[in-house]
C-alpha positions as a printed Julia matrix, in Angstrom:
243×3 Matrix{Float64}:
 -72.77  29.79  -11.09
 -69.78  28.03  -11.48
 -69.74  23.92  -10.17
 -66.58  24.09   -7.79
 -65.72  20.16   -9.71
 -63.28  19.22  -11.39
 -63.73  17.95  -15.08
 -64.35  14.22  -15.64
 -61.85  11.97  -15.32
 -62.54  10.46  -19.89
 -61.84  14.41  -20.52
 -59.47  15.37  -18.96
 -57.01  12.48  -20.02
 -58.32  13.83  -23.39
 -57.74  17.17  -23.19
 -54.09  15.65  -21.54
 -53.84  14.72  -24.83
 -54.62  17.96  -27.03
 -52.54  19.84  -25.09
 -49.17  17.94  -25.11
 -50.31  16.59  -28.54
 -51.56  19.31  -30.9
 -50.6   22.17  -33.36
 -51.47  25.25  -32.8
 -55.46  25.73  -34.19
 -56.35  27.84  -37.12
 -57.57  31.3   -35.21
 -61.33  31.87  -35.36
 -62.3   28.56  -35.71
 -62.4   26.72  -32.16
 -64.75  28.37  -29.97
 -65.82  31.96  -28.92
 -62.73  31.83  -26.29
 -59.77  33.5   -27.56
 -56.14  33.11  -24.8
 -53.67  35.91  -25.56
 -50.38  34.44  -24.5
 -46.5   35.33  -24.34
 -45.66  32.09  -25.05
 -45.51  29.01  -28.2
 -46.07  26.48  -24.8
 -48.33  28.62  -23.3
 -50.23  29.15  -25.92
 -50.51  25.05  -26.89
 -51.85  24.84  -23.65
 -55.16  27.56  -24.12
 -54.94  25.28  -27.49
 -55.3   21.91  -25.69
 -58.67  22.45  -23.75
 -60.61  24.7   -27.09
 -59.96  27.53  -27.46
 -58.36  30.17  -29.85
 -55.16  31.42  -28.99
 -52.08  33.48  -30.2
 -48.71  33.61  -28.69
 -46.74  37.29  -28.42
 -43.69  36.97  -27.44
 -44.33  39.5   -24.54
 -43.48  42.83  -26.48
 -47.2   44.78  -26.94
 -47.81  46.07  -29.73
 -47.59  42.46  -30.33
 -50.19  41.82  -28.18
 -52.1   43.87  -28.86
 -52.5   43.27  -32.58
 -52.86  40.15  -31.59
 -56.28  40.55  -28.91
 -57.47  42.75  -32.1
 -57.41  40.13  -34.63
 -59.23  37.55  -32.37
 -61.77  39.88  -31.32
 -62.53  40.55  -35.05
 -62.68  37.31  -35.82
 -65.58  36.84  -32.93
 -63.89  36.39  -29.57
 -66.45  37.0   -26.76
 -64.04  36.48  -24.34
 -60.62  37.12  -23.77
 -58.74  35.51  -21.52
 -54.64  36.46  -19.82
 -52.94  33.17  -20.0
 -49.74  32.3   -18.97
 -46.93  32.4   -16.17
 -45.63  35.25  -13.83
 -43.54  36.68  -11.9
 -44.74  36.4    -8.26
 -45.13  39.87   -6.45
 -46.51  38.27   -2.84
 -43.12  35.71   -1.12
 -46.15  33.74   -0.41
 -46.48  32.35   -3.73
 -44.11  29.36   -4.48
 -43.79  27.94   -8.35
 -47.03  26.47   -9.46
 -49.35  28.9    -7.77
 -52.39  29.64  -10.45
 -53.74  32.94   -9.7
 -57.82  34.12  -11.95
 -56.66  37.54  -10.97
 -59.85  39.7    -9.57
 -58.04  43.2   -10.62
 -55.51  44.1   -12.49
 -53.42  47.38  -11.64
 -53.39  50.54  -13.99
 -56.91  48.8   -15.63
 -59.88  50.33  -13.66
 -61.05  52.29  -16.26
 -62.02  49.11  -18.22
 -63.31  47.26  -15.2
 -62.52  44.05  -13.38
 -62.02  41.07  -15.08
 -64.43  37.72  -15.1
 -64.03  35.96  -11.65
 -63.66  32.09  -10.54
 -62.9   32.05   -7.17
 -64.96  29.32   -6.54
 -62.95  26.6    -8.33
 -61.71  24.72   -6.07
 -56.97  25.29   -6.34
 -57.71  28.98   -7.11
 -56.99  32.25   -5.62
 -58.39  35.6    -6.3
 -55.77  38.76   -6.31
 -54.56  41.77   -8.11
 -52.11  41.97  -10.91
 -50.15  44.43  -12.18
 -49.31  44.57  -15.93
 -44.96  45.58  -17.31
 -43.89  47.14  -20.12
 -40.72  44.31  -19.45
 -38.94  41.53  -17.04
 -39.39  43.39  -13.53
 -36.61  40.91  -12.64
 -34.32  41.65  -10.12
 -35.55  40.73   -6.07
 -35.46  44.38   -5.42
 -37.74  45.35   -7.58
 -40.57  42.95   -6.81
 -40.51  44.3    -3.18
 -41.19  47.59   -4.62
 -43.49  47.31   -7.0
 -45.83  45.24   -4.08
 -46.08  48.06   -1.82
 -47.27  50.27   -4.63
 -49.04  48.07   -5.25
 -49.97  45.41   -3.56
 -50.7   43.34   -6.32
 -49.51  39.54   -5.88
 -48.06  38.76   -9.58
 -47.18  41.06  -12.56
 -47.02  39.78  -16.2
 -47.04  41.3   -19.44
 -50.11  40.93  -21.63
 -53.32  41.59  -18.66
 -53.17  45.03  -19.09
 -53.31  45.19  -23.08
 -56.07  41.92  -22.5
 -58.15  44.67  -20.66
 -57.87  47.25  -22.16
 -59.45  45.62  -25.57
 -61.74  44.0   -23.78
 -63.16  46.78  -22.78
 -63.24  48.55  -25.75
 -65.1   46.3   -27.66
 -67.52  45.64  -24.1
 -66.61  41.98  -23.8
 -65.32  40.29  -20.96
 -61.69  39.0   -19.43
 -60.22  36.65  -17.03
 -56.67  36.54  -16.11
 -55.48  33.0   -15.26
 -51.5   32.78  -14.31
 -49.02  30.81  -12.62
 -46.54  31.81  -10.84
 -42.8   30.78  -12.04
 -40.12  33.16  -11.4
 -41.15  34.02   -7.01
 -40.68  37.29   -5.01
 -37.23  35.99   -3.96
 -35.35  34.72   -7.03
 -33.77  37.24   -9.68
 -33.27  36.31  -13.08
 -29.54  35.44  -15.02
 -29.46  37.78  -17.71
 -30.47  35.43  -20.26
 -34.03  34.86  -18.77
 -34.71  38.68  -19.15
 -33.32  38.7   -22.98
 -36.52  38.85  -25.7
 -38.07  36.5   -26.43
 -38.92  35.39  -30.37
 -42.55  37.19  -32.49
 -43.58  33.61  -31.75
 -44.11  33.16  -28.7
 -40.07  30.8   -28.81
 -36.84  31.29  -27.06
 -34.11  32.95  -28.69
 -31.7   29.96  -27.72
 -28.48  31.42  -30.27
 -29.67  34.72  -27.7
 -29.29  33.11  -24.71
 -26.39  30.4   -24.88
 -24.21  33.75  -25.61
 -25.76  35.33  -22.99
 -25.16  31.89  -20.98
 -20.92  31.88  -22.72
 -20.5   35.36  -21.34
 -21.49  34.66  -18.01
 -21.02  30.8   -17.17
 -21.51  32.28  -13.23
 -25.75  33.18  -14.22
 -26.12  29.26  -15.64
 -27.3   27.56  -12.31
 -29.65  30.41  -12.07
 -30.71  29.49  -15.66
 -31.38  26.28  -14.54
 -33.69  27.12  -12.01
 -36.32  29.45  -13.57
 -36.13  25.97  -16.27
 -37.1   24.11  -13.72
 -39.51  26.16  -11.43
 -41.71  27.35  -15.58
 -41.75  24.01  -15.95
 -43.29  23.64  -12.69
 -45.32  26.57  -13.59
 -47.13  24.86  -17.28
 -47.61  22.35  -15.92
 -49.93  23.76  -12.96
 -51.67  26.2   -15.58
 -51.79  23.55  -17.97
 -54.31  21.5   -14.88
 -55.84  25.77  -14.55
 -56.74  25.87  -17.17
 -58.99  22.6   -17.97
 -61.43  23.61  -14.8
 -61.25  26.93  -15.94
 -62.54  25.65  -19.36
 -64.76  22.94  -18.1
 -66.1   25.8   -15.75
 -66.71  28.59  -18.46
 -68.52  25.66  -20.41
 -71.74  25.89  -18.18
 -71.87  29.64  -17.05
């Protein structure tokens, strides 16, 4: 049974300091919970709550390899952790989803459900092979799947967890809402270490400066989503310790 109460304030302060300042720990040395992320900033959040973490830059092959490596190093629970694109128009930046279903992964079982944790909602999530960037694409995917959000990692995490016969969990915070399109610079691939390719971003803005206001909105919403994700990870980590 999950305890819906938040962790003690002293615990939260200690975890937040760790999340903000610690380097990523060596894989295989911190806990039996391991997080698969796209962004390095997301992996730092996972490290801050004591989970092993890997940032794969949104690349499908690298994501699978990272998940399999973590399983091989003893992970007993995989967490797909990070930001996501909103498909449900009611979800604003910073809304947190603990998915109860990953669309397209019906054959590999459902993720752990933590709906009793206060402030976190459930819902279906769909994984894509590339960013869903336009409002038209988001509307079509929402209508076709009923999923409330989309990411790049959760389907792969579900498959690797199923192959290893271990549970998985999906924890995602909305960054770009359904009503907003991603500008070209925000659609560029990440570097393999999960950090933005700043040279490519600057080059894109130089070619089309009109996208700059939209890019600043993306940056603001991403900060909002990462802050919400950090708070949610603290709650989930506290709940998992007493399961």
